[in-house]
N, C-alpha and C positions, 0 to 999 in steps of 0.2 A: 836640575841637579843642584844649582846654586841655592834654591829654596830649601832643599834637604840639608845642605851643609850649614845654612844660617839658622834655621828654625828647629832642626832635629839634632844635629851633631854639635852645633855651636854652643848651646847652654852647658852641655857636659864639659866641653873643652875649657870654657871660661872658669868653671869652678876648679878644675884641675890646675889651671894656670894660676889661680889665686893661691892655691896651696903651694905651688912651686916658688912663687915670688914672695908672698907675705909670710909663709910658714918659716922660711929660712931667716927672714928679718926678725921674726918674733921668737926665733930659737925654739920652735915647737919640736917635740920629740916624737918621731914616727913610731917608735916601738911602743910608747905609752898609748898612742892613738890606736895602734894595731891591737894591742891587748884589750882596750876598751871595746873595740868592734868585735873581736873574737869571742870574748867572754860575756858581754852584756848586750850591746846593741844588736849584734847578729842574731842571737837566739830569739830576742824579742821580735825582730823583723820577720823571721821565719814563722814564728807562732802567729803573729798578727796577720801576715799575708795569707796563710793557709786557713786559719780559723774562720776568717770572714769571707773567703772566696765563694761566690755564688754561681756554680756551674752544674749542669746535669751530669749524671754518671757516664754517659756515652762520650760526651765531649771531653771530660776529664781523662777517661781511658785513652782516647785518641791522642790527646796532648802528651800524656805520660809516655805512651809508646813511641811517638815521634821524637820526643826529646831524648829518651833513653837510647834509641837506636842511633840517632845522629851522634850522641855522646860516645857510644861504643865504636862507631865507625872512625871518629876522629882519634880515639885512643889507640885503635889498632894501627891506623896510618902513622901516628906519631911514634909509637913504639917501634914499628917496623923501620921507619926512616932513621930513627936514632940508632937502632941496632946495625943497620947497613953502614952508617957512618962510623962504626967502630967504637961506640961509647960503652962505658962500663955500666954495671947494674944501677948504681946510684944516679948517674946522669940520664940513663934511659927512663928511670922512674920519674925524675924531675921533668923530662921532656913530655912524658905521658900526661902528667898533671897539667902542664902548660897547654897541651893540645886539646884537652877535654873540658876543663873547668872554665867556662866562659863567664864574662862579666854580665850575667843575666839579671843582676839585681839593680845596682845603682844606674849603670849606663843602659842596660837592656830594657828595663821597664820604661825608663824615660824615653828612649828612642821609639819603642812600640807605641806609647801613648801619644807622643808628639807626631808620629807618622800616621796612625790609624784612629786616633781619638781615645777618649777615656773609657769607652765601652770595652776595649780589649784588655783593660788592666787586670781583670780576674784571670784571663787566659795567660797573660804574661807572668802573673804570679805563680800559677800552676807550673809552668815551664821552669821558672826560677827555682821553685822548691825541689823539683826533680833534679835539675842540674846541680844545685847547691848541695843537696843531700848526697847524690852520687859522687860529686867532686870532693866533698869533705871525707866521705868514707874511703874513696879510692886514694886520695892524697895522704891521709893519715895512715892507711893500711900500707901503702908503698913506703912511706917514711919509716914506719916502725917495724916493717918486716925484716929490716936489717938486724934487729936485735930480738924480735919476737917471732913466734910461729905465725903462719898466714892467718889462722883462725883467731889468734890473739890480736893480731894486727887489725883484722876486720872488726873484731869486737871493740877495739879501741876507737876505730873510726865511727862506729855506730853510736858510741856513748859520748861523742864530743858535744859541746854545748849547742852548736848549730843544728846537728842532727836531732838532738833531743827536743829542741824547740819545734822542729817540724813534726816529729812523731807525736808530741803531746797535743798538737793542733788537730791531728786526724780525727780522734773521737769527738772533739769539740765541734768540728765541722759536720761530721757524719750524723751525729745525734742532735744537731742544731741547738747546742747548749747555750743558754742565755747567760752570758757572763756578767757578774755584777760590775757596776761602774767603777767601784774602788779598785778593781783588778784590771778591767779592760782599758780604762783611760791611761793609767801609768804605762801599761805595756805599749799602747799606741804612741804615746809621747816618746818613749825610749826608741821604739822602732823607727819613728820618723827621723831620728837623728842619724841613722846609719848611712843613708845615701850621701849627705854632705860630708860626713866624717870620712867615709871611704874615698870619695873623690879628692878631698883635701890631702888625705894620706898618700894617694897616688901621686899627687903633685909634689909632695915632699920627697917621695922616692925618685922622682925624675932627676933630682939634683945629685942623687947618689950613684947614678948609672952613667957609664961612658957611652953615650949614644953613638959616637963615631966608631966605637969598637965593641959591638955587641958580643955576648957569649955565644959559643958554637951551637947552643941549644936552639937558637932561632931557626936554624936550617932544617930542623925536624918539625918544630912546633908551628912555624909560619904556614907551610902548605897544608898541614893537617888541620889547624884551627881555622884558618881564613879561607880555605878552598874546600877541603874534603867535608868538613862539618856542615857548612851551608848547602852544599850540593846534595849531600845525603839527606839533610832535613827537607829540602825541596821535594825530592822524589818520594821520601817516606810519607810526608804529609799528603801528597797527591794520591799515593797508593792507598792510604787510609781514608780517602775521600773526606778530609776535614773541610769545613767551611772556609771560604777564601780568607776571611779575616784571621781565623785561627791558624791556617796554613802560613799566612804572612807573619804571624807572631812567632811560630816555630822557626821559620826561615831567618827572621831578623835576630832572634835570640841565639841561634846557632852561629850567626856570623860575627858575634861579639868577640873581641880579643880576650885574652886570659883575664880572669877576675883578680881583683886585689887580694881576695882570699887565698889565691895560690901563693902569694908572697907571705901571707900570714901563716899558712900551714907550713911553708918551707922554713920560716924563721922560728916558729914554735917547736918544730920537730927536727930542725937542722938537716933539711933535705936540699942540698946544693942551693942555698938561698940566693947567692949571687947570680947563679945561672937562671933560676926561676924569675928573679926580679928583672934581669936583663930581657928575658923573653916577654915578660909582662909589659915593660916599657916599650920595647921595640915593636911588638905586635900591636900595641895600642896606637902607636904612630902610623903603622902601615894600615890599620883599620880605617883611618880617615879616608883612605882611597877605596877600600873594599866595601865597607858598610853602606855607603850611599847607593851602590849598585843593588845590594840586598833590599834596601828600602824601596828602590825604584821597582823591583820585581814584585815586592810584597804589596805595593799599592795597585 
């Protein structure tokens, strides 16, 4: 367990800590970094990750199904718990976003690769694309449904930069399009900047949240995201007879705390941003105790 904490979780925590300590001293603006990630780095990362993934159709289908079903299970649990706790529509929507949209990109892929080796990178990217796409569509749809019809809200979610980055990559991957260097290399460079920028942004946000007094949203999001999601992922992956390494990837990705993108979506669309950020930071702290168990099972 100590080895998991030092070699798998440790590197991620160090980068977040750098953002928390040095970001404040350098007076870095988290909103500027968030917009950079949301509009430029994120779409490039989605496109680059999916366009170059090398997996057979059956494996991709299994990974997509397992990731989507665990996503739905966490969302249902988070929404139900939030409703039982007597929250209004906006707070329920915020809690659903925090319960479903896991940190499968910067932290998730890193944890999977550190735990199982570089050979699982493609599988981790497929799960990332599924969760990121569903998370962005759901988050933006829930945020904008307060002022738009449900179909208009879904359409808004589908046309976000992150989702478009993933959708544009599908035909490139399917038809094995050979992208020219003048296009592929800049996209790869931009995509590579996302993980450190997102982790540093999370560190900056740590200073803006009262860790001693978290928002009530954590009481719905914590059990849904850190317990229901990985348990559902474990059983779904086994029922689909995924290879052990792929099942491990699905489990570890599902065990991740809320993604920094939950905060970006909440800030960009004014969906209870303080509540979502509080859940993000609190669950990230709690995940230091839960993710190692997922890694242990996955191995």
